N, CA, C and O of each residue as an XYZ file, in Angstrom:
488
protein
N       0.923     -1.161     -0.029
C       0.001     -0.172     -0.040
C       0.808      1.177     -0.002
O       1.628      1.254      0.912
N       0.712      2.178     -0.793
C       1.282      3.511     -0.634
C       0.491      4.602     -0.826
O      -0.377      4.750     -1.686
N       0.891      5.469      0.148
C       0.227      6.810      0.204
C       1.097      7.856     -0.192
O       2.234      7.811      0.278
N       0.731      9.038     -1.157
C       1.484     10.064     -1.636
C       0.663     11.457     -1.373
O      -0.547     11.597     -1.553
N       1.373     12.236     -1.012
C       0.940     13.780     -0.574
C       1.472     14.724     -1.395
O       2.665     14.896     -1.144
N       1.048     15.418     -2.297
C       1.613     16.454     -3.140
C       1.200     17.873     -2.694
O       0.015     18.181     -2.566
N       2.183     18.695     -2.471
C       2.266     20.074     -2.143
C       3.224     21.042     -2.650
O       4.271     20.771     -3.239
N       2.743     22.266     -2.349
C       3.882     23.393     -2.981
C       4.489     23.904     -1.638
O       3.763     24.311     -0.731
N       5.989     23.866     -1.536
C       6.781     24.356     -0.631
C       7.621     25.535     -1.219
O       8.374     25.219     -2.140
N       7.612     26.598     -0.903
C       8.730     27.425     -1.224
C       8.538     27.640     -2.828
O       9.550     27.842     -3.497
N       7.292     27.601     -3.444
C       6.996     27.673     -4.628
C       7.524     26.509     -5.613
O       7.643     26.606     -6.835
N       7.794     25.458     -4.860
C       8.495     24.273     -5.575
C       7.390     22.978     -5.482
O       7.046     22.653     -4.345
N       6.947     22.394     -6.380
C       6.223     20.999     -6.166
C       6.953     20.169     -5.429
O       8.129     19.908     -5.682
N       6.246     19.658     -4.383
C       6.923     18.643     -3.427
C       6.090     17.537     -2.887
O       4.861     17.526     -2.946
N       6.797     16.644     -2.378
C       5.581     15.291     -2.056
C       6.201     14.514     -0.933
O       7.419     14.476     -0.759
N       5.458     13.989     -0.289
C       6.038     12.983      0.917
C       5.295     11.728      0.416
O       4.377     11.791     -0.401
N       5.757     10.578      0.963
C       5.267      9.388      0.409
C       5.428      8.262      1.336
O       6.511      8.334      1.916
N       4.760      7.299      1.657
C       4.962      6.113      2.709
C       4.490      4.948      1.931
O       3.405      4.962      1.350
N       5.460      3.733      1.913
C       4.906      2.574      1.108
C       5.150      1.397      2.358
O       6.166      1.109      2.991
N       3.865      0.904      2.406
C       3.983     -0.369      3.405
C       3.499     -1.742      2.658
O       2.564     -1.950      1.885
N       4.454     -2.548      3.170
C       4.108     -4.040      2.477
C       3.910     -4.956      3.820
O       4.462     -4.802      4.909
N       3.116     -5.793      3.490
C       2.787     -7.051      4.465
C       2.829     -8.179      3.535
O       2.539     -8.183      2.339
N       3.223     -9.096      4.250
C       3.502    -10.680      3.903
C       2.796    -11.506      4.920
O       3.462    -11.608      5.950
N       1.680    -12.112      4.949
C       1.354    -13.040      5.548
C       2.131    -14.466      6.069
O       3.059    -14.918      5.399
N       1.802    -14.947      6.967
C       2.508    -16.210      7.022
C       1.828    -17.243      6.238
O       0.673    -17.028      5.870
N       2.419    -18.350      5.938
C       1.571    -19.486      4.945
C       0.354    -19.816      5.948
O       0.372    -19.701      7.173
N      -0.515    -20.173      5.280
C      -1.853    -20.924      6.090
C      -1.688    -22.429      5.947
O      -2.408    -23.191      6.593
N      -0.742    -22.878      5.100
C      -0.678    -24.423      4.957
C       0.675    -24.597      4.784
O       1.342    -23.690      4.285
N       1.243    -25.781      5.174
C       2.508    -26.162      5.178
C       2.847    -26.775      3.641
O       2.078    -27.476      2.983
N       3.997    -26.396      3.297
C       4.360    -27.221      2.003
C       4.839    -28.387      2.150
O       5.096    -28.875      3.251
N       5.050    -29.091      0.791
C       5.400    -30.418      1.060
C       6.349    -30.918      1.814
O       6.244    -31.971      2.443
N       7.571    -30.009      1.786
C       8.777    -30.344      2.686
C       8.374    -30.103      4.435
O       9.145    -30.387      5.352
N       7.324    -29.659      4.563
C       7.104    -29.553      5.981
C       5.831    -30.489      6.446
O       5.259    -30.341      7.526
N       5.486    -31.461      5.475
C       4.657    -32.279      5.768
C       5.142    -33.866      6.039
O       5.687    -34.561      5.180
N       4.869    -34.247      7.253
C       5.715    -35.594      7.547
C       4.784    -36.730      6.419
O       5.274    -37.821      6.126
N       3.635    -36.357      5.961
C       3.172    -37.506      5.160
C       3.995    -37.417      3.704
O       3.848    -38.346      2.908
N       4.687    -36.517      3.434
C       5.311    -36.207      1.997
C       6.297    -36.881      1.664
O       7.001    -36.992      2.667
N       6.794    -37.449      0.725
C       8.152    -37.697      0.317
C       9.238    -36.652      0.387
O      10.393    -37.009      0.621
N       8.982    -35.570      0.226
C       9.667    -34.192      0.250
C      10.084    -33.868      1.903
O      10.976    -33.072      2.195
N       9.528    -34.392      2.606
C       9.390    -33.883      4.100
C      11.039    -33.715      4.528
O      11.960    -34.487      4.260
N      11.071    -32.695      5.130
C      12.463    -32.602      5.674
C      12.187    -31.845      7.291
O      11.525    -30.813      7.406
N      12.668    -32.389      8.182
C      12.252    -32.062      9.449
C      12.930    -30.805      9.906
O      12.633    -30.295     10.987
N      13.731    -30.353      9.197
C      14.395    -28.957      9.529
C      13.761    -27.686      8.870
O      14.258    -26.582      9.097
N      12.754    -27.815      8.118
C      12.110    -27.026      7.315
C      10.967    -26.382      8.323
O      10.557    -27.010      9.300
N      10.548    -25.200      8.014
C       9.586    -24.491      9.159
C       8.934    -23.354      8.232
O       9.505    -22.860      7.260
N       7.788    -23.052      8.635
C       6.985    -22.101      8.157
C       7.424    -20.491      8.390
O       7.491    -20.215      9.588
N       7.655    -19.666      7.719
C       8.018    -18.449      7.794
C       6.869    -17.589      8.502
O       5.666    -17.787      8.330
N       7.452    -16.556      9.366
C       6.428    -15.760     10.001
C       6.034    -14.541      8.997
O       6.699    -14.258      8.001
N       5.042    -13.970      9.343
C       4.420    -12.777      8.611
C       5.599    -11.729      8.866
O       6.307    -11.619      9.867
N       5.616    -10.878      7.505
C       6.626     -9.683      7.558
C       5.950     -8.424      7.339
O       4.830     -8.378      6.831
N       6.707     -7.226      7.770
C       6.088     -5.917      7.498
C       7.314     -5.082      7.012
O       8.464     -5.323      7.380
N       6.942     -4.008      6.092
C       8.270     -3.312      5.590
C       7.674     -2.041      5.161
O       6.606     -1.914      4.561
N       8.605     -0.965      5.593
C       7.808      0.394      5.615
C       9.054      1.442      5.121
O      10.102      1.677      5.722
N       8.682      1.879      4.088
C       9.600      3.019      3.322
C       8.955      4.302      3.321
O       7.746      4.464      3.157
N       9.881      5.291      3.529
C       9.347      6.713      3.577
C      10.356      7.493      2.476
O      11.533      7.170      2.316
N       9.716      8.517      1.789
C      10.430      9.261      0.804
C       9.807     10.747      0.748
O       8.593     10.936      0.834
N      10.743     11.781      0.596
C      10.148     13.172      0.488
C      10.885     13.858     -0.128
O      12.079     13.834      0.170
N      10.359     14.804     -1.323
C      11.161     15.561     -2.212
C      10.711     16.633     -2.847
O       9.543     16.934     -2.601
N      11.316     17.316     -3.614
C      11.012     18.445     -4.162
C      11.364     18.542     -5.687
O      12.251     17.793     -6.094
N      10.755     19.388     -6.561
C      11.161     19.729     -7.670
C      11.986     21.011     -7.994
O      11.383     22.077     -7.871
N      13.237     21.041     -8.375
C      13.904     22.410     -8.453
C      14.129     22.803     -9.975
O      15.270     22.867    -10.432
N      13.156     23.028    -10.640
C      13.630     23.445    -12.339
C      13.451     22.061    -12.882
O      12.372     21.478    -12.783
N      14.797     21.384    -13.615
C      14.719     20.379    -14.202
C      15.265     19.295    -13.466
O      15.497     18.185    -13.944
N      15.490     19.688    -12.136
C      15.979     18.675    -11.033
C      15.078     18.377    -10.133
O      14.130     19.059     -9.743
N      15.524     16.981     -9.716
C      14.179     16.406     -8.575
C      15.242     15.971     -7.386
O      16.291     15.432     -7.738
N      15.066     16.125     -6.429
C      15.752     15.737     -5.130
C      14.852     15.290     -4.092
O      13.984     16.055     -3.671
N      15.016     13.832     -3.535
C      14.216     13.570     -2.563
C      15.269     12.712     -1.684
O      16.406     12.426     -2.061
N      14.654     12.330     -0.367
C      15.279     11.723      0.609
C      14.621     10.590      0.796
O      13.398     10.720      0.739
N      15.118      9.258      1.052
C      14.197      8.038      1.678
C      14.883      7.447      2.924
O      16.052      7.615      3.271
N      14.118      6.870      3.406
C      14.458      5.719      4.393
C      13.832      4.388      4.126
O      12.618      4.242      4.270
N      14.687      3.318      3.708
C      14.098      1.836      3.660
C      14.386      1.500      5.021
O      15.218      1.898      5.837
N      13.129      0.348      5.041
C      13.225     -0.455      6.346
C      13.198      0.324      7.627
O      13.881     -0.002      8.598
N      12.382      1.377      7.609
C      12.142      2.288      8.790
C      12.243      1.612     10.094
O      13.051      2.020     10.929
N      11.483      0.613     10.322
C      11.437      0.197     11.501
C      12.933     -0.737     11.816
O      13.128     -1.107     12.973
N      13.759     -1.017     10.931
C      14.754     -1.804     11.252
C      14.686     -3.225     11.647
O      15.350     -3.699     12.569
N      13.746     -3.971     10.814
C      13.396     -5.316     11.292
C      14.223     -6.150     10.591
O      14.692     -5.786      9.512
N      14.454     -7.186     11.049
C      15.422     -8.452     10.436
C      14.784     -9.781     10.450
O      15.512    -10.716     10.785
N      13.626    -10.024     10.167
C      12.920    -11.299     10.243
C      13.261    -11.975      9.229
O      13.467    -11.433      8.143
N      13.391    -13.437      9.452
C      13.745    -14.472      8.094
C      12.726    -14.319      7.240
O      11.549    -14.462      7.572
N      13.195    -13.960      5.859
C      12.164    -13.916      4.843
C      12.259    -15.077      3.709
O      11.400    -15.310      2.858
N      13.631    -15.825      3.908
C      13.688    -17.029      3.350
C      14.857    -17.722      3.962
O      15.664    -17.132      4.680
N      14.938    -19.168      3.619
C      16.056    -19.766      3.833
C      16.522    -20.851      3.040
O      15.722    -21.338      2.241
N      17.664    -21.313      3.116
C      17.883    -22.490      2.479
C      19.098    -23.325      2.994
O      19.896    -22.602      3.591
N      19.525    -24.827      2.930
C      20.468    -25.284      3.489
C      21.681    -25.525      2.367
O      21.576    -25.448      1.143
N      22.743    -25.808      3.078
C      23.995    -26.229      2.536
C      23.698    -27.731      1.881
O      22.644    -28.339      2.073
N      24.641    -28.154      1.195
C      24.161    -29.386      0.517
C      24.231    -30.460      1.520
O      25.064    -30.524      2.424
N      23.309    -31.277      1.290
C      22.864    -32.337      2.108
C      23.277    -33.539      1.422
O      22.603    -33.985      0.493
N      24.379    -34.114      1.833
C      24.714    -35.662      1.048
C      24.196    -36.628      1.734
O      24.728    -37.711      1.488
N      23.205    -36.663      2.647
C      22.791    -37.802      2.911
C      23.066    -38.383      4.264
O      22.664    -37.773      5.254
N      23.764    -39.593      4.398
C      24.182    -39.968      5.702
C      25.766    -39.931      5.682
O      26.424    -40.565      4.856
N      26.334    -39.103      6.699
C      27.638    -39.056      6.481
C      28.374    -40.010      7.004
O      27.662    -40.853      7.551
N      29.705    -40.276      7.078
C      30.546    -41.246      7.530
C      30.731    -41.336      9.009
O      31.275    -42.344      9.461
N      30.300    -40.303      9.875
C      30.628    -40.312     11.116
C      29.691    -41.000     12.020
O      28.931    -40.361     12.749
N      29.727    -42.348     11.992
C      28.643    -43.150     12.694
C      27.274    -43.198     12.346
O      26.359    -43.552     13.091
N      27.181    -42.805     11.118
C      25.831    -43.068     10.542
C      24.854    -41.653     11.014
O      23.636    -41.686     10.839
N      25.476    -40.541     11.568
C      24.668    -39.389     11.968
C      23.891    -38.847     10.691
O      24.541    -38.619      9.670
N      22.804    -38.678     10.714
C      21.977    -37.986      9.685
C      22.738    -36.604      9.244
O      23.337    -35.934     10.084
N      22.672    -36.233      7.891
C      23.494    -35.076      7.444
C      22.820    -33.703      7.876
O      23.370    -32.606      7.974
N      21.494    -34.033      8.112
C      20.619    -32.692      8.511
C      21.101    -32.230      9.854
O      20.652    -31.147     10.229
N      21.945    -32.867     10.650
C      22.307    -32.477     11.854
C      23.552    -31.631     11.810
O      23.953    -30.933     12.741
N      24.250    -31.798     10.364
C      25.677    -31.163     10.226
C      25.389    -30.090      9.326
O      26.200    -29.167      9.262
N      24.415    -30.072      8.660
C      24.292    -29.048      7.312
C      24.198    -27.477      8.106
O      23.948    -27.350      9.305
N      24.424    -26.482      7.272
C      24.193    -25.252      7.544
C      22.825    -24.505      7.047
O      22.443    -24.605      5.881
N      22.333    -23.976      7.738
C      21.082    -22.931      7.281
C      21.707    -21.695      6.833
O      22.709    -21.214      7.363
N      20.908    -21.051      5.558
C      21.460    -19.800      5.460
C      20.230    -18.920      5.159
O      19.530    -19.156      4.174
N      19.948    -17.826      6.073
C      18.937    -17.113      6.023
C      18.929    -15.799      5.241
O      19.925    -15.090      5.094
N      17.841    -15.568      4.804
C      17.887    -14.106      3.929
C      16.837    -13.277      4.667
O      15.901    -13.875      5.196
N      16.928    -11.822      4.750
C      16.279    -10.900      5.711
C      16.298     -9.612      4.592
O      16.701     -9.620      3.429
N      15.717     -8.528      5.377
C      15.426     -7.350      4.757
C      17.102     -6.611      4.818
O      17.941     -7.048      5.606
N      17.331     -5.711      4.076
C      18.473     -4.609      4.348
C      18.220     -4.202      5.679
O      17.164     -4.293      6.305
N      19.482     -3.668      6.098
C      19.228     -2.869      7.468
C      18.651     -1.617      7.009
O      18.491     -1.376      5.812
N      18.313     -0.760      8.012
C      17.453      0.629      7.782
C      18.788      1.145      6.910
O      19.992      0.952      7.076
N      18.048      1.865      5.937
C      19.268      2.533      4.779
C      18.304      3.928      4.479
O      17.110      3.981      4.183
N      19.387      5.130      4.689
C      18.949      6.378      4.398
C      19.787      6.850      3.088
O      20.960      6.582      2.829
N      18.936      7.568      2.389
C      19.599      7.999      0.984
C      19.070      9.229      0.454
O      18.275      9.864      1.147
N      19.450      9.705     -0.831
C      19.390     10.973     -1.394
C      19.351     10.520     -2.798
O      20.235      9.779     -3.228
N      18.317     10.950     -3.577
C      18.105     10.690     -5.132
C      17.853     11.928     -5.534
O      17.003     12.702     -5.093
N      18.744     12.114     -6.523
C      18.985     13.227     -7.503
C      18.794     12.818     -9.121
O      19.478     11.978     -9.707
N      17.763     13.566     -9.673
C      17.481     13.130    -11.013
C      17.372     14.388    -11.861
O      16.846     15.413    -11.428
N      17.882     14.280    -13.077
C      17.778     15.475    -14.070
C      16.888     15.167    -15.016
O      16.967     13.971    -15.299
N      16.040     15.765    -15.649
C      15.110     15.662    -16.880
C      15.054     16.902    -17.552
O      14.887     17.952    -16.930
N      15.180     16.855    -18.763
C      15.338     18.006    -19.482
C      14.286     17.654    -20.947
O      14.178     18.490    -21.844
């Protein structure tokens, strides 16, 4: 969802904008989370719901447009996706299942980011 408000500030067209993204948690387990499936992996889990907020404000200065932004305003870092290192089956150390030895790689949002965008249009 995005909201934008345009106004005039010091005789220049300006704006402020907020963008909000929500992704709900899954309602059902996938095959890799279902113990009755051939794809079941006991290490897999459902992801939580996520929220992401971005703010931007700027002004038009002739042919130039300048705007400031803040991404990930709340500076949240939920796991948005994950995967596992290569799973070779059963390792040679006493028949220990490899899922006990593999490494999980998590993905998340970038940290809160501040920036400036300047564009020229003629």
